[in-house]
FILUM-275534 format. One record per residue: y, x negated, z negated of N, C-alpha, C in turn; residue in one letter. Coordinates in steps of 0.001 Angstrom, whole numbers, padded with zeros to 6 digits, always signed. Layout:
// FILUM-275534
YXZYXZYXZA...
//
This chain:
// FILUM-275534
+126063-148005-098108+125378-149281-098163+123960-149103-097642M+123538-149940-096697+122214-149859-096111+121237-150722-096882T+120102-150141-097240+119077-150875-097970+118132-151556-096987T+117950-152866-097131+117039-153619-096276+115606-153359-096724T+114765-152960-095778+113384-152664-096106+112523-153904-095952L+111605-154087-096885+110653-155191-096840+109239-154621-096812H+108305-155422-096352+106906-154983-096316+106020-156042-096948T+104899-155590-097452+103900-156498-098020+102527-155925-097720A+101579-156808-097440+100196-156399-097159+099299-156807-098313D+098343-155954-098625+097401-156225-099706+095990-155954-099205L+095144-156962-099314+093729-156817-098986+092935-156742-100278T+092172-155682-100444+091390-155472-101655+090038-156165-101517L+089809-157139-102371+088556-157883-102304+087426-157110-102970E+086225-157267-102413+085022-156622-102960+085192-155108-103069N+085874-154540-102097+086138-153100-102135+084888-152315-101749A+084652-151238-102468+083598-150286-102092+084176-148890-102268D+083423-147889-101867+083947-146524-101869+084313-146056-103280S+083548-146471-104309+083841-146056-105674+085183-146590-106121R+085418-147896-105909+086660-148511-106362+087854-147984-105569R+087679-147779-104283+088779-147250-103472+089139-145824-103889L+088101-145024-104191+088343-143653-104634+089085-143632-105966T+088681-144509-106879+089354-144592-108175+090810-145015-108009L+091042-146029-107179+092396-146530-106991+093314-145460-106408L+092841-144780-105367+093694-143794-104691+093837-142505-105496C+092807-142162-106263+092845-140925-107025+092502-139733-106154G+092216-138582-106761+091913-137374-105967+093089-136989-105092P+092802-136765-103818+093842-136403-102839+094966-137453-102786F+094610-138716-103046+095578-139827-103013+096684-139659-104048N+096383-138981-105164+097396-138717-106180+097990-139989-106761D+097153-141007-107018+097660-142243-107624+098603-142973-106672N+098244-143007-105405+099104-143653-104408+100430-142903-104300I+100354-141578-104253+101569-140771-104158+102452-140958-105387S+101823-141088-106546+102570-141291-107787+103349-142608-107737H+102696-143665-107277+103358-144969-107169+104512-144888-106171I+104292-144199-105063+105357-144054-104067+106577-143341-104658E+106333-142267-105403+107457-141503-105968+108198-142299-107024R+107466-142967-107905+108108-143657-109017+108808-144940-108585R+108250-145651-107605+108805-146944-107214+109555-146887-105883L+109684-145693-105312+110488-145509-104095+110012-146399-102951L+108707-146367-102694+108127-147143-101604+107240-146228-100767V+106860-146728-099607+105861-146058-098764+104611-146926-098738D+103453-146312-098934+102187-147047-098949+101251-146413-097934I+100837-147197-096969+099821-146742-096014+098557-147568-096257S+097419-146945-096099+096171-147687-096372+095060-147220-095439H+094232-148182-095110+093055-147909-094290+091943-148830-094768R+090900-148228-095269+089807-148987-095872+090354-149880-096977D+090147-151203-096836+090584-152111-097903+091938-152756-097610D+092665-152226-096630+093959-152781-096250+095080-151820-096657Q+096061-152327-097416+097220-151526-097814+098491-152191-097328L+099444-151382-096915+100745-151884-096485+101826-151155-097259K+102722-151911-097899+103780-151346-098737+105121-151667-098101I+105989-150681-098018+107332-150923-097470+108374-150250-098347S+109545-150904-098433+110635-150404-099251+111558-151536-099636G+112494-151309-100577+113353-152392-101069+112500-153515-101665P+112995-154743-101588+112202-155916-101962+111645-155837-103386A+112507-155517-104363+112044-155454-105755+111015-154350-105955D+111220-153242-105282+110288-152125-105403+108925-152469-104810N+108952-153142-103665+107700-153546-103025+106932-154511-103926V+107646-155458-104518+106987-156420-105415+106361-155708-106603A+107083-154739-107161+106555-153988-108304+105332-153172-107901A+105401-152503-106751+104270-151693-106291+103044-152558-106023A+103280-153737-105444+102179-154660-105179+101492-155067-106481L+102288-155366-107492+101744-155759-108790+100969-154609-109428D+101523-153401-109352+100849-152232-109922+099500-152007-109244V+099492-152055-107936+098246-151834-107201+097190-152881-107549L+097612-154122-107679+096670-155187-108034+096087-154970-109427Q+096951-154568-110381+096465-154319-111737+095525-153122-111786Q+095873-152074-111077+095029-150887-111073+093692-151168-110394L+093738-151916-109322+092485-152225-108628+091589-153105-109494Y+092191-154053-110214+091412-154894-111119+090728-154054-112191A+091410-152976-112629+090843-152116-113675+089651-151313-113177A+089489-151184-111843+088355-150421-111305+087076-151236-111259T+087141-152523-111617+085952-153387-111516+084879-153001-112524A+085285-152478-113683+084307-152094-114704+083440-150951-114188A+082119-150988-114508+081186-149972-113977+081585-148536-114325P+082109-148321-115523+082461-146968-115958+083975-146731-115959N+084667-147440-115104+086127-147371-115089+086617-145986-114665A+087760-145601-115217+088461-144383-114821+089943-144697-114701E+090597-144042-113762+092047-144168-113618+092641-142768-113626L+093472-142504-114616+094106-141193-114721+095582-141294-114329T+096208-140181-113955+097650-140209-113659+098469-140736-114830P+098014-140455-116055+098722-140936-117237+098718-142458-117311E+097567-143073-116959+097488-144536-116969+098437-145147-115942Q+098504-144542-114773+099402-145037-113723+100846-144911-114187V+101195-143756-114745+102555-143522-115229+102940-144532-116306H+102072-144738-117280+102389-145643-118383+102520-147086-117910L+101669-147484-116984+101749-148857-116459+103111-149098-115813L+103581-148140-115027+104872-148295-114364+106010-148232-115386I+105960-147264-116290+107048-147070-117249+107217-148249-118182S+106127-148856-118602+106184-149920-119591+106527-151285-118997Q+106383-151426-117681+106538-152759-117101+107605-152884-116024N+108103-151765-115524+109023-151857-114401+110231-150963-114627Y+111420-151550-114520+112671-150835-114765+113322-150478-113439D+112658-149624-112669+113200-149168-111393+113538-147707-111548I+114805-147373-111353+115295-146034-111625+115259-145181-110371Q+115141-143875-110596+115302-142911-109509+116785-142769-109223Y+117221-143145-108049+118634-143033-107709+118785-142915-106210E+119983-142636-105773+120249-142572-104350+119962-143918-103702Q+119466-143900-102477+119099-145142-101818+120302-146039-101551Q+121502-145465-101478+122676-146301-101282+123200-146862-102588D+122647-146388-103730+122989-146935-105029+124354-146530-105544G+125075-145665-104849+126433-145298-105268+126444-143851-105725E+126493-143627-107048+126432-142249-107521+127651-141451-107081H+128782-142113-106835+129975-141384-106423+129814-140775-105037A+128882-141306-104235+128648-140803-102897+127450-139870-102846D+126982-139415-104024+125854-138503-104047+126168-137284-103203F+125240-136905-102358+125430-135705-101560+124074-135106-101246S+124049-133799-101097+122825-133090-100765+123127-132142-099629L+122403-132278-098552+122626-131426-097395+121927-130096-097611K+122688-129026-097613+122150-127684-097803+122635-126786-096682T+122200-125518-096724+122672-124578-095716+124185-124407-095786K+124744-124602-096987+126187-124466-097161+126926-125716-096696K+126276-126857-096722+126914-128121-096377+126531-129178-097389G+127387-130172-097562+127115-131252-098499+127636-130911-099884L+126813-131156-100883+127217-130977-102273+127529-132343-102843I+128767-132523-103326+129192-133797-103889+129926-133557-105198K+129895-134545-106100+130721-134433-107311+132186-134343-106926P+132944-133519-107667+134348-133314-107338+135303-134068-108255R+134777-134705-109290+135628-135461-110193+134790-136537-110873N+135412-137503-111535+134658-138612-112155+133607-138160-113165P+133906-137117-113949+132932-136635-114926+131681-136085-114243N+131872-135365-113156+130728-134855-112409+129926-135996-111783Q+130610-137000-111264+129927-138144-110666+129095-138882-111711A+129676-139085-112905+128947-139747-113980+127745-138907-114412A+127927-137596-114434+126845-136677-114812+125669-136787-113839Y+125967-136741-112543+124910-136853-111534+124197-138194-111663V+124967-139253-111841+124367-140575-112003+123433-140610-113200S+123857-140018-114315+123025-140011-115515+121786-139143-115345N+121902-138044-114624+120733-137210-114352+119691-138024-113582V+120155-138806-112629+119237-139598-111810+118621-140762-112582L+119338-141279-113561+118901-142487-114253+118139-142229-115552R+118191-141020-116077+117559-140727-117364+116523-139617-117217H+115477-139696-118023+114453-138657-118003+114916-137404-118728D+115826-137549-119682+116379-136398-120397+117896-136527-120386V+118567-135489-119922+120029-135543-119790+120629-134212-120236C+121674-134276-121058+122389-133093-121521+123724-132991-120791F+124060-131791-120342+125371-131511-119777+126030-130441-120633G+127079-130806-121365+127688-129918-122354+129154-129700-121989V+129571-128451-121899+130966-128197-121577+131196-126758-121186G+132444-126396-120916+132790-125000-120625+132267-124523-119280P+132336-123216-119091+131903-122615-117832+132743-123143-116670A+132104-123261-115508+132833-123654-114313+132932-125133-114063G+132270-125953-114877+132362-127414-114703+131238-127963-113827T+130359-127107-113333+129318-127546-112401+128069-128088-113059G+127894-127863-114348+126746-128423-115068+125419-127969-114455K+125257-126660-114352+123994-126109-113859+123861-126315-112359T+124936-126098-111642+124892-126198-110184+124471-127595-109735Y+125063-128622-110332+124710-129991-109959+123303-130353-110419L+122880-129810-111567+121511-130060-112020+120508-129469-111032A+120770-128261-110550+119893-127648-109556+119915-128453-108258V+121089-128955-107875+121187-129781-106668+120330-131035-106794A+120380-131680-107957+119551-132870-108182+118065-132520-108144C+117723-131349-108691+116328-130920-108690+115832-130672-107269A+116647-129994-106468+116274-129735-105069+116134-131047-104306V+117068-131971-104539+117012-133277-103891+115725-134005-104252D+115372-133988-105542+114147-134663-105993+112912-134030-105377A+112894-132703-105261+111750-132013-104666+111634-132313-103179L+112745-132258-102468+112729-132484-101020+112332-133916-100673E+112624-134844-101574+112276-136242-101325+110962-136646-101996R+110229-135633-102516+108889-135840-103088+108876-136704-104337N+109978-136732-105092+109968-137439-106369+109327-136579-107454F+109351-135274-107283+108661-134357-108183+107899-133351-107324V+106938-132686-107947+106139-131719-107207+106616-130289-107386R+107416-130056-108413+107867-128691-108650+109165-128689-109450R+109846-127574-109383+111065-127346-110151+110791-126200-111117I+111146-126419-112374+110993-125364-113377+112367-125086-113976I+112836-123865-113836+114139-123446-114340+113928-122411-115439L+114554-122624-116572+114349-121717-117688+115639-121537-118472T+115723-120438-119200+116858-120184-120080+116434-119143-121107R+117038-119148-122285+116698-118137-123288+117211-116764-122859P+116420-115729-123112+116810-114361-122751+117613-113764-123900A+118920-114086-123921+119810-113612-124975+120997-112917-124331V+121311-111695-124797+122450-110966-124244+123754-111637-124648E+124753-111566-123790+126054-112187-124047+126920-111264-124905A+126608-111226-126198+127448-110501-127134+127289-108999-127128G+126263-108474-126438+126064-107036-126443+124576-106737-126334E+124183-105567-126806+122798-105164-126760+122560-104278-125539K+121665-104738-124666+121421-104005-123435+120391-102902-123621L+119680-102929-124749+118694-101896-125008+117481-102017-124100G+116816-100879-123856+115601-100877-123045+115928-101170-121583F+115170-102091-121004+115325-102399-119588+114088-101909-118839L+114260-101183-117738+113110-100653-117000+112382-101744-116234P+111162-101420-115789+110421-102332-114937+109377-103134-115689G+108658-103982-114928+107654-104843-115542+108346-106032-116198D+107544-106966-116762+108121-108073-117517+109026-108938-116645L+108582-109209-115393+109398-110033-114500+110748-109386-114218A+110737-108056-114031+111988-107352-113746+112897-107295-114971Q+112314-107297-116159+113116-107255-117379+113888-108555-117597K+113244-109703-117288+113898-110988-117546+114703-111478-116347V+114517-110846-115186+115188-111309-113976+116709-111384-114108D+117381-110397-114740+118850-110491-114833+119338-111734-115571P+118580-112209-116546+118988-113388-117298+118904-114657-116444Y+118041-114629-115421+117786-115821-114621+118514-115780-113276L+119279-114726-113033+119930-114552-111739+120827-115716-111331R+121618-116332-112235+122440-117477-111799+121630-118623-111220P+120416-118815-111722+119572-119892-111204+119066-119548-109803L+118688-118287-109604+118294-117852-108268+119440-118054-107280Y+120644-117681-107681+121796-117777-106783+122005-119209-106300D+121898-120180-107224+122089-121577-106843+121003-122028-105872A+119770-121621-106122+118666-122009-105235+118815-121385-103856L+119167-120104-103801+119343-119442-102508+120420-120137-101686F+121488-120571-102354+122584-121226-101641+122147-122573-101087E+121302-123298-101816+120932-124659-101410+119739-124711-100465M+118790-123791-100618+117566-123853-099831+117427-122706-098836L+118162-121636-099063+117987-120461-098235+116966-119513-098849G+117124-118220-098590+116300-117197-099221+114820-117368-098882F+114505-117574-097598+113099-117623-097176+112363-118801-097809E+113012-119962-097849+112343-121137-098407+112142-120987-099902K+113121-120421-100600+112976-120194-102034+111820-119229-102298V+111746-118165-101519+110672-117195-101700+109314-117845-101467E+109227-118710-100450+107962-119401-100173+107589-120327-101326K+108571-121070-101844+108307-121965-102971+107920-121185-104222Y+108542-120038-104440+108199-119217-105598+106768-118701-105505L+106364-118270-104316+105003-117773-104122+103968-118860-104348E+104283-120089-103943+103333-121203-104076+103400-121877-105442R+104355-121474-106269+104479-122089-107583+105207-123412-107569G+105794-123779-106424+106557-125021-106347+107852-124884-107143V+108433-123695-107125+109574-123372-107977+109137-122287-108953I+109414-122522-110216+109082-121536-111250+110341-121235-112054E+110652-119967-112183+111803-119542-112978+111285-118603-114058I+111492-118980-115304+110883-118225-116392+111746-118294-117639A+111660-117285-118508+112368-117357-119783+111782-118446-120665P+112578-118931-121577+112184-120065-122415+110916-119779-123208L+110707-118546-123610+109528-118208-124411+108225-118536-123695A+108261-118623-122348+107052-118917-121583+106663-120392-121642Y+107521-121232-122187+107274-122673-122170+106343-123140-123289M+106204-122346-124334+105416-122792-125491+103968-123085-125096R+103454-124209-125600+102066-124573-125372+101797-125291-124067G+102828-125477-123230+102617-126109-121927+102991-127586-121966R+102400-128350-121057+102817-129725-120806+103217-129800-119338T+104458-130171-119074+105021-130077-117730+105089-131460-117090L+104112-131758-116227+104045-133040-115534+104624-132928-114127N+105114-134057-113602+105596-134126-112216+106568-132997-111896D+107499-132746-112809+108405-131609-112635+109837-131995-112953A+110762-131294-112331+112175-131376-112672+112486-130083-113420F+112788-130202-114712+112927-129040-115583+114393-128886-115983I+114923-127690-115829+116306-127419-116215+116311-126294-117244I+116889-126556-118401+117114-125531-119412+118593-125164-119381L+118879-123953-118937+120256-123490-118814+120622-122632-120023D+121927-122519-120310+122425-121730-121443+121745-122159-122748E+121608-123460-122927+120840-123961-124072+121547-123749-125398S+122832-123390-125367+123520-123098-126628+122915-121878-127321Q+122159-121075-126576+121530-119883-127146+120075-120102-127546N+119657-121358-127622+118337-121659-128182+118479-121838-129688T+117435-121526-130405+117394-121864-131820+116978-123324-131951T+117080-123862-133143+116655-125245-133374+115180-125407-133018V+114368-124439-133402+112933-124503-133133+112641-124430-131631E+113372-123568-130922+113167-123448-129474+113538-124733-128747Q+114652-125365-129142+115062-126614-128491+114011-127695-128706M+113515-127821-129924+112480-128819-130188+111229-128517-129364K+110855-127247-129306+109700-126854-128505+109880-127248-127046M+111062-126963-126490+111308-127286-125091+111234-128786-124845F+111903-129577-125661+111962-131017-125446+110590-131671-125559L+109691-131061-126298+108345-131639-126449+107384-131122-125379T+107882-130360-124406+107059-129928-123266+107044-130971-122163R+107959-131923-122189+108151-132849-121074+106938-133766-120933I+106357-133781-119733+105165-134578-119488+105453-135803-118639G+104392-136392-118108+104513-137601-117306+105245-137318-115994F+106073-138274-115588+106803-138215-114314+107685-136973-114209S+108178-136505-115336+109062-135350-115347+110462-135746-115792S+111403-134908-115433+112794-135112-115781+113332-133786-116295K+114114-133829-117376+114657-132604-117951+116174-132689-118043A+116849-131618-117654+118295-131501-117792+118577-130258-118626V+119368-130434-119666+119711-129334-120581+121208-129084-120474I+121587-127869-120105+122997-127548-119947+123399-126441-120920T+124658-126458-121342+125123-125417-122249+126578-125590-122626G+127113-124562-123252+128504-124530-123695+128511-124118-125164D+128800-125055-126046+128700-124782-127480+129792-123839-127974I+130748-123485-127111+131784-122521-127513+131391-121088-127178T+130228-120901-126543+129807-119555-126154+128396-119265-126658Q+128209-119388-127957+126914-119127-128568+126760-117626-128824V+125669-117047-128320+125422-115617-128465+124287-115308-129439D+123891-116295-130229+122846-116077-131221+123358-115178-132346L+122444-114530-133073+122883-113708-134216+123695-114532-135201P+124615-113898-135879+125482-114577-136830+124638-115332-137873R+124994-116576-138124+124270-117384-139090+123141-118201-138495G+122793-117947-137214+121716-118697-136550+122325-119940-135902Q+121827-121137-136276+122401-122389-135783+121902-122686-134375Y+122797-123109-133510+122459-123381-132115+121585-124628-131987S+120516-124493-131208+119643-125638-130957+120339-126739-130187G+121321-126385-129356+122065-127399-128611+122923-128227-129560L+123640-127573-130463+124451-128303-131430+123581-129226-132281K+122434-128715-132697+121516-129506-133528+120995-130706-132753H+120655-130517-131467+120136-131616-130648+121185-132708-130472A+122447-132318-130303+123522-133304-130176+123615-134141-131443I+123490-133486-132598+123554-134210-133874+122364-135143-134059D+121169-134671-133702+119937-135401-134007+119636-136497-132982V+119937-136236-131705+119470-137118-130634+120551-138010-130035L+121764-137934-130542+122873-138660-129916+122676-140172-129912S+121864-140708-130816+121653-142153-130879+120406-142617-130136D+119699-141704-129484+118511-142082-128711+118961-142628-127365V+118707-143904-127116+119261-144584-125938+118766-143982-124626E+117536-143500-124607+116962-143006-123356+117491-141631-122961E+118275-141011-123837+118816-139681-123559+120306-139787-123270I+120747-139103-122224+122157-139145-121831+122848-137844-122222S+124025-137967-122841+124861-136811-123170+126140-136883-122351F+126429-135825-121634+127609-135767-120777+128466-134595-121214N+129709-134864-121590+130601-133836-122114+131722-133549-121117H+131858-132277-120764+132903-131836-119854+134008-131140-120644F+135191-131073-120047+136296-130357-120676+136998-129488-119639N+138084-128864-120044+138773-127911-119169+139236-128542-117861A+139570-129827-117890+140047-130491-116679+138968-130618-115615K+137698-130457-116017+136585-130590-115071+136211-129265-114405D+136873-128167-114786+136546-126861-114215+136859-126853-112726V+135897-126397-111922+136069-126413-110467+136051-125004-109877V+136243-123993-110716+136363-122634-110221+137835-122325-109936R+138171-121061-109843+139548-120632-109607+140467-121322-110625H+141651-121799-110212+142548-122522-111130+142840-121778-112426P+142838-120445-112381+143134-119688-113600+142046-119891-114648I+140790-120165-114188+139700-120403-115135+139986-121652-115953V+140494-122689-115308+140836-123912-116031+141891-123646-117090Q+142898-122853-116740+143964-122558-117696+143456-121687-118847R+142526-120777-118532+141930-119942-119588+141163-120814-120575I+140344-121715-120045+139551-122602-120910+140466-123468-121764V+141525-124002-121168+142460-124848-121914+143159-124054-123017M+143494-122802-122727+144151-121966-123734+143224-121715-124919A+141968-121426-124637+141002-121220-125724+140806-122498-126533Y+140721-123655-125831+140560-124925-126544+141748-125190-127458E+142958-124915-126965+144158-125126-127776+144173-124195-128983A+143747-122943-128779+143706-121982-129885+142716-122431-130960H+141527-122879-130537+140519-123332-131500+141007-124559-132257E+141673-125479-131539+142197-126681-132195+143250-126322-133230A+144136-125373-132899+145176-124955-133841+144570-124266-135046A+143536-123442-134823+142872-122746-135920+142181-123742-136860K+141533-124770-136248+140880-125799-137065+141898-126579-137885L+143029-126914-137260+144082-127658-137965+144632-126840-139150A+144788-125538-138914+145296-124675-139980+144304-124587-141134A+143006-124526-140812+141978-124464-141846+141960-125741-142669T+142080-126869-142000+142089-128162-142701+143312-128254-143609V+144454-127770-143101+145688-127822-143886+145583-126980-145155A+144961-125790-145012+144795-124901-146176+143876-125522-147214I+142788-126132-146756+141847-126770-147678+142473-127967-148377K+143441-128612-147682+144050-129807-148260+145105-129494-149302G+145544-128237-149351+146600-127889-150314+146039-127722-151729E
//
């Protein structure tokens, strides 16, 4: 579906350098923020602005610019990125989504080719990632939870909807103790983050990923590094979240800043926490399931897109767990 582009012109009355500087923000940050959030292009020269994009988006951007410019009239006025973000969030319901509006046709051009959802659950997941600021992907290995989340993050970065990608996961061994690991801190945690690197290398290529890592555009770090931070203008992915504690999950979710999006992926059947330690992912599902702004997406064995034997393995484990639960209930009922 082709989106018809509309344009609108805005002349700023009584404009001076102070008011124009306030409106645009340092390095045109405020203008760029409006463009990213409302999916429009804004060009400006002196007191003349031109907005182009879908009709509703252009109207919203025009209104935002007029309100922000009016706020610069006060002698001691200030405009912060937070004010711009809140004005848009509280008054305009324009979602980040594909320009064709069809989540089933989501695709991302990478060195490997086009990445598309392979089944209805994946399509719904991608749509929810695009439409919600916080999205959970819960299900067995091989269902594409992390891979599609990384694809959405790369897409958002390449289209300038976010300024950086932050990928994190708890550094927990999968059921075994690895003991002392050689090297500096980065080398010690690198094995835990390798799946995230692999997805990025496949989608962006090694050289581009390395360049983004050097510039801080992409950051890959263990979950412990997130404490005390506020993450603005970022696409944040928490992988293997079933291995977070309740406290770690709460800490992570409260890091989300303005113009950021968070995707949390995990498999509640593969918890590697010490015995008796409750999974932060399970707790979050219980506590946050009724929060409308948060999306929960549940995958099952039928959504596995790896080797066919993986699907059958997952189904066999699910059947075994169901039978064990039924037997436990039957014993308690006697």
